N, C-alpha and C positions, 0 to 999 in steps of 0.2 A: 552703324559704325563710322560715317561719317561726323554722327554728334560728338561721338566719345574722341576721336582724333582732333576734332577745338578742343573739346573739354580740357582734351590731354597738354593740349597746343598751351591753355592760359594754366592748366597745374608746375608744365614743365617749368615756367617764369620763375617760380618759388620754389622750384625743391631745391631741398636743401644739400644734395650730391653734387648740383652743379652750382659751382660756385671759383669767387672770382681773388684770386691771391694778390696779396699785392709786390711789387716791386719794383726797377726801374723803368721809366714810363716807357724809356725812348727801343725797348722791343714789346709785342706780347705776345703771348704765343696760346693756341688753345690747342689743346687736345686730354683725349680718350681713352680709358685702360692702360696696358702696358707700354702705350705712346710718350704717356704723361711721365711716366716713372723715370723711360729713358733722356727725355728732357729736361725733366728737374735738376737730372746729374750735371748736364748741358748747359744751362741758362738757369743757373743756379739763384743768381741776379734777377731776373727776369721778371713780367707778372706775367701772371697765367692766370687764363679762363680752364678750369677744370668741368671740362664735362662725363656726366653718367648717364646720362640720359641723353642719346644724342637723334631718338626722331621720336616728335617731332621735335624742331631744334626752340632752344630758350631764343628766338628770334631778340625780343629787347633788349634781355643782357650782352646779349655779343652786342649788339652795336650799341650798348651802355662802355662796354669794353675796350670796344676799338675807338673808342670817343676818346680812351683816356691813354691811349700809345700813340705815338708815332709813327710805329711800323708792327706790322701783322702778320703773324705767318700759325699756318695750324699745318703740323705734324699729325701726319697719319699713316699706318699700314694700308698698302697694295691703290685703292681708286683713289679717285679724292670728293670722297660721301658729303664728307662736313667743305669741303674750299667750297667745291658748286655749288654750294644751296647759301654760302657765306656767298661770292660771288654773285650770286641773283638778287642777295639784296641789296647790289651796289654798293659794298662796302672791299674796299680795297685789301688783297691780300694774297701772298704769296705763300707757294708751299710742296707741290708735285714739278715747279719748274724745276725745285732743289733736290726733293728729297723722290729715292728711286719708288718704282711705281709696281716692281714685284719684288719675292720676299721680304723675311721678316728684320724691323727694324732696330736696332741697336745703339749706344753711345756715341761708337766710335762712327758708326755713318752718319746717324745726326751733328755730329761735330763738322765730317764734312762738308754735308750741306748749307750749315750756315757759314764756314768759311769762305765757302763760294758765294751764300745770298749775301756778302760782306757785313753780315749783324755778328763775327765773330773775328778776333786778329789769331792767325794758322799758327799755334803753337809749336818749337824746337824740340824735338823729342833727343834728350840724350840721351845716349843706350850707354851701359853698366854694366859690370863683368855681374854684379850683383843684381841683376836683370832677367826672373824668370823664364825659363826654359819653354814655349808653346810646350802645351800637351800633343802627344802622336793626335792623329786623325786613326778614329771606329765608324767601322761602314756599321751601317744598319741592321741590325741582327734581329732573329727569332732571341725568345725567350729560353735562358736554358731548360730541358725540359718540356716544352710547348711543342703538341698530341702536329704541330702540321707539319715539321721535322721531317719525320720520317716519310711523307707519303711527297713532299718539294722532294727532297732526294732520290724517291722513287723516279718520281718525272726526269730529274734534271739527268738520270742516268744512264735510263730508258730514251735522253732526245743524243744521248752521248753515243750509244753502241747499237752493238749490230748480232744482238745476243737475243734475240724473242727463238721461239721454240718454232719449229716447221722454217724455216726463213732461209736460203742461202746466197741472196746478193744482201747489199747494201742497203741499209731500212733507212727510209725520208726521217729528216729531224722533225721531233714532236711540234707543234704550237701550241704556248698555252695559252688560255686567253684569262683574266686576270679579272680579280673586283674591290673592290675600297671593303680593306679589315686591317687589324693587324697582320694577316698572313699578306700580308700585298708584299711584306718585308722580303714574300719568299727571292724577288723578284731580284735582289741586290747579288751578290758575289758571297761566301763560292756555292749557293744552285740555282743563281742566272734560270731561275726555275715558272719565269713567266715573262709571258710578253707584249700583253697589254695591259692596259690600265686605264678609265673611260669614269663610271659613274657604280654608283647601285646599281647590280642584276644586268651591267652591260655585259662582261664576261658570255651571258650566254648566247647573247639576242650577237653576237658575233662569230663566235665561231660557229653558227647557225651561218650565217650570210659567209661566211668566209669558203664553209661548206659546196653552200649552194653557189657563189660563184662559180668552182670547180676546182677552188684547189684541192690540191692532189696530196701533200705529205696529214697524217693524221692530225686532227685536233681535240683539244682539250678542254673543257673552260672549269674553272674551281673558283668555288664558292665558298661562305661561312655562311653555317645556319641560321641566323640571324640575317645578314644580307637573304638570305634564298625566300624564307619568310614576308622578310619587306620588301622585296620588289624581284625574288629571282620563280617565284612560283609562273610566272607572265610565261617569259622566256622560255618557261620549260612546256607551256600548253604549245607555245608556238610550236617547238623543235615535233612538239610527236603529233601532230596536226598538219604541217609541211614536212612526216617522216623524215627528224635529220635523224645523219650517222654520224651521232659526234659521241663524247664520252662527258660527262657531266659529273664532275668531284665535288660532293659537294662536303663541309668540314666542319666537321658537328662537336664543336664546346663546351655546347650548351648553357652560352651564352650569350653576352652580346662586349667580349673583350676589353674593342680599341677603345671604345667612348667611355668606358667603365663602371662593366658590369653588371649589368642592364640589366631586368629578365627578360624573355622576350614569349612571345608564346607557345614556343615548343618547351619552357622548363613550368611552365601551368603554374606562378607567378603573376598577378597582374601588377602595372605601375604604382599600386594602391599596394604594394605586399598580401592585396587578397589569393588564396586558391582558385584555381579554377582550372578548362579541362586542357589539359596536355599536348596536345597538335604533333603526333609521331609524324615524322621525316615519310618513315617506309609505306606505310596507306595511303596517304598523302601522294607520294612518286607515282606509287600505281596504279592510284586513284585516277590521275592525269591520264597514264595510257601504255606505264613504260614497264616493260616485262621482265627488262634484264635491270635488275635491282638488287647490288651485293651492300653488306655491312659486315666491316671491317675495325679490329681493334686499330687503335693511332699506334700501338705498342711493337703489334707483330712486323716487325719486315717482310720475313717470308711471304706472311699473307701479304700483304700491299704489294710486289713483288709481280706473285701470281695474279692477285686481281687487274691489276690496270692493264701486264698486256695482255690477259683474253679480253679484254673490256674493251683497250682500241681498236682491237682488232676479228670485233664484234660487227658484224656488218651493217648494223642497227641500231640504233640508242641506247647508249648504257645508261644507268647510274650509276655512284658508287660513292656509299655515305661512309668515313673515315671519322670514327667516334672516339675522342679521349678528353676526358674533361683541362679545361684553360689551366698552366701551370701556376697561378697564381690562385684556384682551389684546389690545388694537390697539396700530401703531407707527403715530403724527402723520408724515401727508404732508404739511412743509408748512403754511403758515393763509392763509385767505380775509380778503379784504380790502374793506372797501363804497366803492367811488369814486361819493365826497361829490359830485361834478358831478352823475352819473348819477342820485342818490339821491334820492326823493321827500317821505321820510318815512312815508311810507306804515303804517309798523310793523310790516309782513305780516312782516318775521323774527322781530321780539319774539314772535310769536303760538306760535313755536316751538316758544321755554319754555326755549330751549339757555341755558345758563351766560353764553358767551362772550361772546354777543351783548350790548351796554348801548347805554344810553341813558345822556345825560348832558345838560342841559340840554332842546336842539332835535338834540340831536348824536348820530348812531346809529354806533357805532363796534363791531368785534372784538376780543376779547382775545387778541392773539399765542397768550401763554402759554395758556391755554386750550382755541384752537381746533384739531381736528383737523385744517384742510385737506381736500385732497381725498380723505381717508380716507372724509366724512362730505359733505360740500356740499352738505348739506339745504340749507338756507339759503339758496345760490346758487340751488336747482330753485325756489325757492317765490318768488324775487322777479321780480315784477311787470316792473322797468326792468331785469332783468340785470344790475342796481349790484356785485352781492358778487361777484367774480370772486378767480380761485386766481393766485399770486404769478405767474405766467407771466403773468399780463393776460386770460385765458379762462374767462368766464360757466362753470355748468353749463350743459346741456340738461335 
């Protein structure tokens, strides 16, 4: 490996995608990735060193570029990775003194930093009546037809109501430990169904740790099928071994949705596209030692409610596998519509957080271009007035 790094360090000096763009020698900018694109908008006349390969750095190329400019600035997102290496080479450079350490960069942010650094004059912006208004903000939401919406709606409602059978006093609020995936969006309003999120597989360990520390409230851990197979199995083994009294919900959408729908051991297809053995979740979980294992259809709200209610009040460890294909892999089946004569504007359907359900003024309606229809029908199942119907006029049960 050390030999390869030495060869790479030599190769990167002539690597064609690390290159200098000639410009005004008073300012030299070193940038890579999207930061380069933003910086080019802000400094159209400046000299640039465009880096595509940032490790190892092309030290001779950087020294050559630094000698050609009066002032050198590194523009990069987050930590000063490139900047610190250039400073270690003995080259005077600015960067994180002006560029933020956190958050995504934009041309506006870079321009303000450049003004503060004295590299650009401050522009006077004149507002005109013709200036386009800013679009309203939109909260991050799960996709229309997402199989996670139903289970999160159930968890959210159970955490706020005292309606479990056989309970006469006020129920404790659920603690829901989360994980990394597109389902992390369940933490956002209106679902508000996730309390923690650290790293892949951490939710199970957090839930077990809280229970062992004496937390009296009911604790549920949620994790995706891909994440469970990647790094959640060990957490469940730990929960079995230490006699945990938590509920684990594995949201099985049969893909790695967040990062591009890659295959995983549960799909039976390798990264090379070859057919392989399918790792089935049910026998795997039972083989680890969990006796209480349920598999529930992600689109069956009644089954989800019943399954979650009885699992969280089980005195031992329970696992619920909520199964339903990712919306990106589904086919739409018609569309749902709201019978306005029956709708009482109770807003229950809005609490599902589906982007296809919209409210304008006092009217609630479904955007047919987004709705998955009978392939989903979760909104119809939670409507207390049965006002949400399919194209044939039926309401889901």
